[in-house]
LUMTI-21154 format. One record per residue: residue number from 1; x, y, z of N, C-alpha, C in turn. Coordinates in steps of 0.02 Angstrom, whole numbers. Each point is the difference from the previous one (the first is absolute). Example, Ala and Ser with C-alpha at 12.3 -4.5 7.8 and 13.67 -1.06 7.14 Angstrom:
# LUMTI-21154
{site 1,{660,-284,390},{-45,59,0},{45,60,0}}
{site 2,{-18,53,-36},{42,59,3},{-39,55,37}}
END
This chain:
# LUMTI-21154
{site 1,{1500,1271,-1247},{-24,67,43},{-66,39,-5}}
{site 2,{-37,-23,-59},{-84,6,2},{-24,-27,58}}
{site 3,{4,-47,7},{-36,-48,61},{27,45,65}}
{site 4,{53,2,-2},{32,22,51},{-39,77,35}}
{site 5,{-3,37,-52},{-35,89,13},{-76,-44,-6}}
{site 6,{-27,-24,-11},{-72,-31,1},{-9,-2,63}}
{site 7,{42,-57,35},{-5,-30,67},{26,73,50}}
{site 8,{34,18,-10},{28,71,45},{-47,52,-4}}
{site 9,{-41,13,-62},{-58,51,9},{-56,-37,17}}
{site 10,{-19,-42,13},{-55,-40,15},{-39,32,63}}
{site 11,{-61,-7,15},{-49,29,57},{45,-33,59}}
{site 12,{3,-65,-17},{10,-37,70},{82,4,26}}
{site 13,{45,36,-28},{63,-2,12},{2,67,28}}
{site 14,{-31,55,-34},{-20,68,20},{-35,2,65}}
{site 15,{-47,-42,8},{-34,-7,84},{56,-32,56}}
{site 16,{43,-46,-35},{32,-21,47},{73,42,27}}
{site 17,{13,48,-54},{51,48,12},{-30,48,37}}
{site 18,{-39,10,0},{-57,66,54},{-7,-23,44}}
{site 19,{-8,-71,12},{1,-33,73},{71,5,37}}
{site 20,{27,-8,-41},{84,-28,7},{32,82,39}}
{site 21,{-33,48,-36},{36,83,29},{-42,13,50}}
{site 22,{-73,-44,22},{-34,26,73},{9,-59,36}}
{site 23,{45,-5,36},{-4,-61,41},{-53,-5,71}}
{site 24,{12,64,27},{-36,33,46},{-75,-12,-11}}
{site 25,{-30,22,-51},{-65,-11,-4},{-38,-86,-18}}
{site 26,{61,-28,-37},{-11,-49,-15},{-13,-70,48}}
{site 27,{61,23,53},{-16,-29,72},{-45,7,50}}
{site 28,{-48,58,-8},{-59,-2,22},{-58,-19,-35}}
{site 29,{0,-1,-57},{-41,-33,-41},{-15,-89,19}}
{site 30,{81,-14,17},{3,-68,22},{-23,-13,52}}
{site 31,{1,48,63},{-40,-14,65},{-67,4,4}}
{site 32,{-22,43,-52},{-58,-7,-19},{-39,-43,-9}}
{site 33,{48,-42,-52},{-29,-57,-36},{9,-53,70}}
{site 34,{49,-1,23},{9,-38,66},{-71,-1,35}}
{site 35,{-16,49,24},{-50,38,45},{-72,-34,-35}}
{site 36,{-1,8,-60},{-75,-27,-36},{-1,-65,9}}
{site 37,{54,-33,-10},{-1,-89,2},{-8,-10,65}}
{site 38,{27,21,64},{-27,-12,72},{-78,6,0}}
{site 39,{-15,53,-8},{-74,37,1},{-41,-45,-37}}
{site 40,{24,-40,-47},{-60,-18,-54},{-18,-86,24}}
{site 41,{78,-14,7},{6,-76,5},{-2,-18,74}}
{site 42,{17,43,50},{-11,-21,86},{-42,25,36}}
{site 43,{4,74,-18},{-50,31,57},{-74,6,-34}}
{site 44,{-4,-6,-70},{-77,4,-1},{-21,-81,-1}}
{site 45,{18,-50,0},{-23,-66,19},{-4,-11,67}}
{site 46,{41,33,40},{5,7,88},{-75,30,3}}
{site 47,{-10,46,-16},{-44,49,16},{-83,-48,-29}}
{site 48,{8,-33,-72},{-52,-34,-17},{-15,-41,51}}
{site 49,{49,-48,22},{-8,-53,58},{-30,26,60}}
{site 50,{16,53,21},{-25,27,70},{-56,17,-6}}
{site 51,{-31,47,-47},{-67,7,-36},{-39,-53,-1}}
{site 52,{14,-56,-39},{-36,-41,-10},{-24,-43,52}}
{site 53,{49,6,53},{-19,-29,56},{-36,25,45}}
{site 54,{-4,58,2},{-50,58,41},{-58,-1,-30}}
{site 55,{-13,0,-56},{-65,-2,-36},{-55,-57,13}}
{site 56,{-48,24,30},{-56,-48,5},{-34,-24,-66}}
{site 57,{13,-48,-19},{-29,-21,-69},{-64,-26,17}}
{site 58,{-45,6,-44},{-64,-39,-2},{1,-72,-27}}
{site 59,{-31,-30,39},{-7,-75,-9},{-45,-23,-59}}
{site 60,{-53,40,-10},{-43,-21,-69},{39,10,-55}}
{site 61,{-49,-10,-49},{13,4,-67},{32,75,-16}}
{site 62,{1,57,39},{20,63,-10},{70,-13,6}}
{site 63,{56,-48,17},{59,-13,11},{38,21,-70}}
{site 64,{-15,-25,-48},{22,4,-58},{7,72,-22}}
{site 65,{-49,45,8},{-9,60,-22},{61,42,30}}
{site 66,{-16,-10,98},{50,36,37},{59,-9,-15}}
{site 67,{14,-70,-26},{68,-13,-24},{38,33,-66}}
{site 68,{-50,16,-51},{21,27,-56},{7,69,5}}
{site 69,{-36,48,57},{3,47,16},{72,29,33}}
{site 70,{10,-54,49},{61,-14,30},{69,17,-30}}
{site 71,{-13,-49,-66},{50,-11,-47},{2,70,-46}}
{site 72,{-43,22,-19},{-11,50,-45},{28,57,56}}
{site 73,{-22,5,32},{39,79,38},{94,-10,8}}
{site 74,{7,-70,32},{57,-25,0},{41,25,-73}}
{site 75,{-23,-12,-31},{31,8,-74},{0,71,-11}}
{site 76,{-44,46,11},{2,69,5},{51,34,40}}
{site 77,{5,-48,43},{62,14,50},{66,4,-22}}
{site 78,{4,-53,-40},{75,-33,-26},{3,50,-69}}
{site 79,{-51,22,-42},{30,50,-43},{10,79,26}}
{site 80,{-31,-5,54},{21,77,50},{66,-2,6}}
{site 81,{17,-46,49},{91,-8,37},{33,13,-83}}
{site 82,{-20,-43,-53},{53,-6,-72},{-8,94,-14}}
{site 83,{-58,23,-6},{-12,64,-31},{49,40,50}}
{site 84,{11,12,70},{42,45,53},{43,-4,-34}}
{site 85,{51,-50,4},{55,-24,-18},{33,20,-62}}
{site 86,{-55,-14,-52},{13,23,-67},{1,65,-28}}
{site 87,{-41,38,48},{-11,56,-20},{59,54,48}}
{site 88,{30,-35,47},{65,28,30},{58,-4,-60}}
{site 89,{-11,-65,-14},{62,-6,-47},{4,34,-59}}
{site 90,{-44,13,-17},{-5,33,-70},{16,84,3}}
{site 91,{-5,14,80},{22,55,-8},{77,9,7}}
{site 92,{34,-71,33},{71,-2,-17},{28,3,-55}}
{site 93,{-36,-35,-60},{9,-12,-75},{14,68,-32}}
{site 94,{-65,39,21},{-12,57,-31},{64,63,32}}
{site 95,{22,-2,59},{39,30,18},{75,-8,-29}}
{site 96,{17,-68,-46},{55,-5,-32},{-12,57,-59}}
{site 97,{-40,10,-26},{-7,50,-53},{4,78,25}}
{site 98,{-48,17,53},{-10,67,9},{-7,-1,87}}
{site 99,{-5,60,-18},{-12,13,103},{-86,-11,13}}
{site 100,{0,-29,55},{-61,-7,3},{-36,6,95}}
{site 101,{-48,20,-6},{-42,19,72},{-26,-55,10}}
{site 102,{-11,-50,53},{-36,-71,20},{-68,32,36}}
{site 103,{-61,-33,-34},{-64,12,23},{-34,-60,5}}
{site 104,{-49,-10,37},{-56,-62,3},{-52,26,-24}}
{site 105,{-3,70,-48},{-61,31,-13},{-35,-36,-44}}
{site 106,{16,-47,-51},{-16,-46,-47},{0,-86,13}}
{site 107,{2,-1,52},{20,-79,37},{-75,-27,-27}}
{site 108,{-51,25,21},{-66,-29,-1},{-8,-16,-78}}
{site 109,{4,52,-63},{14,-7,-46},{33,-52,-36}}
{site 110,{55,-6,22},{48,-54,-8},{-34,-77,19}}
{site 111,{-15,3,65},{-41,-56,25},{-40,-19,-52}}
{site 112,{-54,26,-23},{-55,-19,-39},{28,-13,-61}}
{site 113,{56,29,-30},{20,-22,-74},{17,-80,1}}
{site 114,{46,-6,54},{27,-73,26},{-63,-54,-4}}
{site 115,{-64,26,32},{-48,-32,13},{-36,-19,-88}}
{site 116,{3,54,-32},{-35,-5,-66},{50,-54,-35}}
{site 117,{65,4,5},{43,-37,-38},{1,-63,6}}
{site 118,{2,-30,76},{6,-58,22},{-65,-37,13}}
{site 119,{-49,15,11},{-60,-40,40},{-44,-16,-83}}
{site 120,{-15,25,-35},{-27,-29,-73},{38,-47,-28}}
{site 121,{61,-6,1},{40,-41,-37},{3,-73,31}}
{site 122,{15,20,57},{4,-65,74},{-51,-27,-27}}
{site 123,{-88,41,16},{-57,-31,-4},{-12,-49,-54}}
{site 124,{10,32,-54},{-4,-28,-64},{21,-66,0}}
{site 125,{88,8,6},{43,-52,-16},{-15,-49,43}}
{site 126,{-26,14,73},{-30,-68,33},{-47,-34,-16}}
{site 127,{-58,47,-35},{-50,-30,-21},{12,-47,-55}}
{site 128,{36,38,-47},{24,-58,-56},{40,-68,23}}
{site 129,{47,4,40},{32,-51,25},{-43,-49,35}}
{site 130,{-54,26,39},{-46,-47,23},{-35,-27,-38}}
{site 131,{-5,11,-59},{-67,-50,-45},{63,-43,-45}}
{site 132,{59,10,-1},{43,-54,-38},{-11,-55,48}}
{site 133,{8,-65,-38},{4,-48,39},{60,-15,54}}
{site 134,{-12,-26,49},{76,2,59},{60,-42,-54}}
{site 135,{-13,-40,-33},{66,-42,-14},{32,47,-45}}
{site 136,{-31,62,-30},{45,39,-63},{-12,64,32}}
{site 137,{-8,13,72},{16,73,33},{74,5,1}}
{site 138,{56,-35,17},{73,13,18},{17,21,-82}}
{site 139,{-17,-24,-33},{16,18,-85},{-29,67,-14}}
{site 140,{-58,13,16},{-41,60,-27},{31,60,53}}
{site 141,{13,-15,53},{39,48,36},{73,26,-20}}
{site 142,{21,-54,-18},{70,11,-28},{8,46,-55}}
{site 143,{-45,-27,-48},{-4,32,-77},{-37,64,9}}
{site 144,{-43,25,35},{-38,66,14},{17,25,46}}
{site 145,{39,-21,54},{11,29,59},{56,44,-14}}
{site 146,{52,-24,-39},{65,62,-7},{-9,35,-55}}
{site 147,{-33,0,-48},{-20,68,-21},{-51,43,24}}
{site 148,{-39,-31,34},{-35,34,57},{40,55,47}}
{site 149,{39,-46,23},{55,53,53},{24,45,-43}}
{site 150,{46,-19,-62},{34,45,-19},{-51,69,-22}}
{site 151,{-54,-7,-21},{-52,46,-29},{-14,55,68}}
{site 152,{-22,-43,59},{-5,48,52},{80,32,13}}
{site 153,{45,-34,-11},{43,26,36},{24,68,-32}}
{site 154,{-15,-5,-74},{28,65,-32},{-46,42,3}}
{site 155,{-83,-3,3},{-41,47,-2},{4,14,71}}
{site 156,{3,-15,57},{11,18,76},{68,52,-7}}
{site 157,{37,-19,-3},{70,59,2},{-4,30,-46}}
{site 158,{-30,6,-54},{-16,53,-57},{-41,60,29}}
{site 159,{-61,-33,51},{-63,52,-9},{36,25,79}}
{site 160,{32,-43,38},{20,38,67},{55,61,-11}}
{site 161,{46,-21,-56},{41,77,-28},{-39,39,-21}}
{site 162,{-49,-10,-39},{-37,52,-31},{-42,46,64}}
{site 163,{-22,-46,31},{-47,35,63},{54,50,57}}
{site 164,{78,-18,-1},{32,22,52},{20,65,-39}}
{site 165,{-1,-5,-78},{18,63,-26},{-61,44,-12}}
{site 166,{-43,-6,36},{-52,45,24},{-66,-3,-45}}
{site 167,{5,-58,-38},{-68,-25,-41},{-57,-13,47}}
{site 168,{-47,1,-27},{-59,-18,42},{-16,-77,-3}}
{site 169,{-44,-30,24},{-11,-72,-4},{-30,-35,-51}}
{site 170,{-23,51,-38},{-25,-14,-59},{36,-12,-67}}
{site 171,{37,71,13},{59,-11,-43},{62,-48,-5}}
{site 172,{9,-1,66},{49,-35,15},{-17,-87,-37}}
{site 173,{-65,-14,8},{-8,-72,-33},{11,24,-81}}
{site 174,{-32,33,-27},{0,25,-82},{66,-15,-7}}
{site 175,{36,37,29},{58,17,-33},{59,-65,1}}
{site 176,{-4,-50,67},{42,-59,15},{-38,-47,-55}}
{site 177,{-77,-6,-17},{-14,-44,-56},{18,15,-67}}
{site 178,{9,72,-10},{26,20,-67},{76,-7,-5}}
{site 179,{38,7,32},{65,-29,12},{17,-78,0}}
{site 180,{-50,-17,30},{13,-69,1},{0,-33,-58}}
{site 181,{-59,2,-37},{-30,-11,-77},{33,31,-40}}
{site 182,{19,60,-8},{16,29,-50},{71,17,-14}}
{site 183,{45,12,62},{65,27,-18},{34,-55,53}}
{site 184,{11,-58,-16},{26,-61,35},{77,8,-11}}
{site 185,{31,47,-45},{72,4,-3},{8,42,55}}
{site 186,{-35,44,40},{20,53,36},{10,-57,75}}
{site 187,{-26,-63,6},{20,-29,59},{15,-67,-18}}
{site 188,{4,-29,-39},{27,-70,-21},{62,-22,42}}
{site 189,{53,48,6},{53,-20,26},{-6,-28,79}}
{site 190,{-42,29,26},{-32,-10,78},{-7,-94,-5}}
{site 191,{-62,-5,-53},{-8,-69,-1},{57,-57,-23}}
{site 192,{33,33,-57},{81,-42,-17},{32,-16,52}}
{site 193,{-5,64,35},{66,-17,67},{-12,-40,40}}
{site 194,{-73,-31,15},{-27,-45,43},{8,-69,-32}}
{site 195,{-4,2,-73},{1,-63,-30},{72,-20,-15}}
{site 196,{41,47,-10},{68,-27,-12},{26,-16,48}}
{site 197,{-11,40,59},{30,-29,74},{-18,-62,19}}
{site 198,{-61,-24,-20},{-22,-74,28},{24,-38,-50}}
{site 199,{14,22,-66},{29,-71,-36},{87,5,3}}
{site 200,{19,55,41},{76,-22,-15},{7,-31,78}}
{site 201,{-35,13,48},{-16,-31,63},{-13,-65,-1}}
{site 202,{-36,-33,-61},{-47,-55,-1},{79,-52,-23}}
{site 203,{28,38,-51},{60,-42,-38},{55,9,69}}
{site 204,{17,44,39},{48,-1,38},{-7,-67,47}}
{site 205,{-58,1,30},{-34,-55,54},{15,-63,-39}}
{site 206,{-20,-10,-50},{7,-75,-37},{72,-21,-11}}
{site 207,{46,63,-5},{69,-23,-5},{18,-11,63}}
{site 208,{-2,37,64},{6,-5,59},{-21,-78,20}}
{site 209,{-63,-10,-11},{-22,-69,16},{29,-43,-23}}
{site 210,{15,-4,-64},{21,-60,-39},{87,-8,32}}
{site 211,{24,57,4},{71,8,50},{3,-44,58}}
{site 212,{-55,23,47},{-5,-30,70},{-15,-79,-3}}
{site 213,{-36,-9,-52},{-29,-72,-24},{74,-48,4}}
{site 214,{35,34,-52},{69,-42,-30},{50,-9,50}}
{site 215,{14,70,38},{56,-17,63},{-12,-18,48}}
{site 216,{-57,-27,29},{-32,-46,63},{-22,-55,-28}}
{site 217,{-17,-13,-54},{-7,-73,-35},{16,-68,34}}
{site 218,{66,11,40},{34,-63,25},{-37,8,61}}
{site 219,{-15,51,33},{-10,3,87},{-85,16,2}}
{site 220,{-57,-43,22},{-55,29,-17},{-35,32,66}}
{site 221,{57,6,54},{-18,34,61},{20,77,2}}
{site 222,{55,1,-51},{59,55,-20},{-61,41,-35}}
{site 223,{-36,-48,-58},{-47,23,-56},{-63,49,43}}
{site 224,{-27,-43,53},{-58,23,18},{10,72,44}}
{site 225,{51,5,22},{33,57,42},{21,56,-50}}
{site 226,{33,-7,-49},{1,59,-35},{-63,4,-53}}
{site 227,{-51,-50,-21},{-63,37,-25},{-42,34,54}}
{site 228,{-7,-17,54},{-11,39,50},{11,74,1}}
{site 229,{78,17,-8},{24,57,0},{-10,39,-69}}
{site 230,{8,-41,-49},{-21,18,-70},{-80,34,-3}}
{site 231,{-57,-26,46},{-63,12,-28},{-8,58,45}}
{site 232,{27,3,77},{-10,74,13},{32,46,-15}}
{site 233,{54,-7,-48},{33,55,-20},{-29,34,-55}}
{site 234,{-32,-65,-65},{-44,18,-41},{-63,51,30}}
{site 235,{-46,-36,39},{-45,47,28},{22,74,37}}
{site 236,{45,5,30},{36,66,9},{0,42,-62}}
{site 237,{53,-26,-49},{28,44,-61},{-88,20,-25}}
{site 238,{-23,-53,-14},{-78,10,-31},{-29,75,17}}
{site 239,{6,-6,60},{-61,50,45},{38,80,0}}
{site 240,{76,-22,8},{36,62,-11},{6,37,-63}}
{site 241,{15,-37,-40},{-18,21,-87},{-57,25,-5}}
{site 242,{-55,-41,10},{-63,23,-20},{-21,76,26}}
{site 243,{32,17,78},{-24,55,45},{33,51,-38}}
{site 244,{69,-15,-30},{36,70,-44},{-39,14,-43}}
{site 245,{-10,-30,-52},{-37,2,-52},{-57,32,7}}
{site 246,{-41,-9,52},{-55,27,8},{4,57,23}}
{site 247,{65,14,37},{21,75,14},{22,32,-40}}
{site 248,{44,-20,-44},{19,54,-47},{-78,8,-49}}
{site 249,{-35,-53,-18},{-53,21,-49},{-48,38,17}}
{site 250,{5,23,74},{-46,51,31},{16,62,-41}}
{site 251,{56,17,3},{34,51,-32},{-3,5,-76}}
{site 252,{-7,-65,-20},{-7,-3,-76},{-65,19,-16}}
{site 253,{-55,-37,25},{-60,30,-8},{-12,78,2}}
{site 254,{23,26,52},{-14,72,19},{35,39,-43}}
{site 255,{47,-10,-26},{39,27,-59},{-20,-13,-61}}
{site 256,{-45,-57,-8},{-54,-2,-74},{-57,36,13}}
{site 257,{-28,24,71},{-70,35,-7},{28,82,-8}}
{site 258,{60,2,35},{25,81,-3},{9,4,-83}}
{site 259,{32,-32,-35},{4,21,-76},{-61,-3,-29}}
{site 260,{-41,-51,13},{-71,11,-32},{-49,50,20}}
{site 261,{7,33,51},{-43,51,31},{-30,48,-38}}
END
């Protein structure tokens, strides 16, 4: 009974129930996410290809500097697209808790916040990764990449939430770092939900894969066909579950920030 109450009163479950009671707003958030993915992974690369083909690139040694400048501008554009959609989504999340009036007045500061969060860590990580021997880079990336991703995931979501609650850029960063390292209990359920979901999915996929292999062991062609369906289903399920967890965790982080303000 104690475990049941603990789960029922957990931040993740409360956020899930809040999302379930506001299907219209959650649907709009999903549409915004789809628009972001389309913009980030399709429209932006198309613009990049068109612009790159139209630019008169220097043929001398200045080419590398022109390329680096072009790449830098493109990354700034990527961060802006991300900032635009996340800024809009934060208003939807805030509206789950209170009445809101949407405005782009602070979008510029929010964009600067994301530049501060993303660029230094990205540059430092790539610098360190470049100094590691090529044979060890994949292992180094796995060992350090996951903790860095989780760190950035927590810090960015908390700082975004604090910022949307009216805090300045400086205070948003200060409070997010303070909460991340000082009050882990406030948001540990959001990270735990990610870890638990992938552990459960991993176990289920192992069992399902074993059943597919056993049930089709006498027919190799049937095995190949079943395995192809299994692989596709696995990818789809992982993407859907990951997105749902991210969607609910946004609300959880916002709740944690509101309680800590």
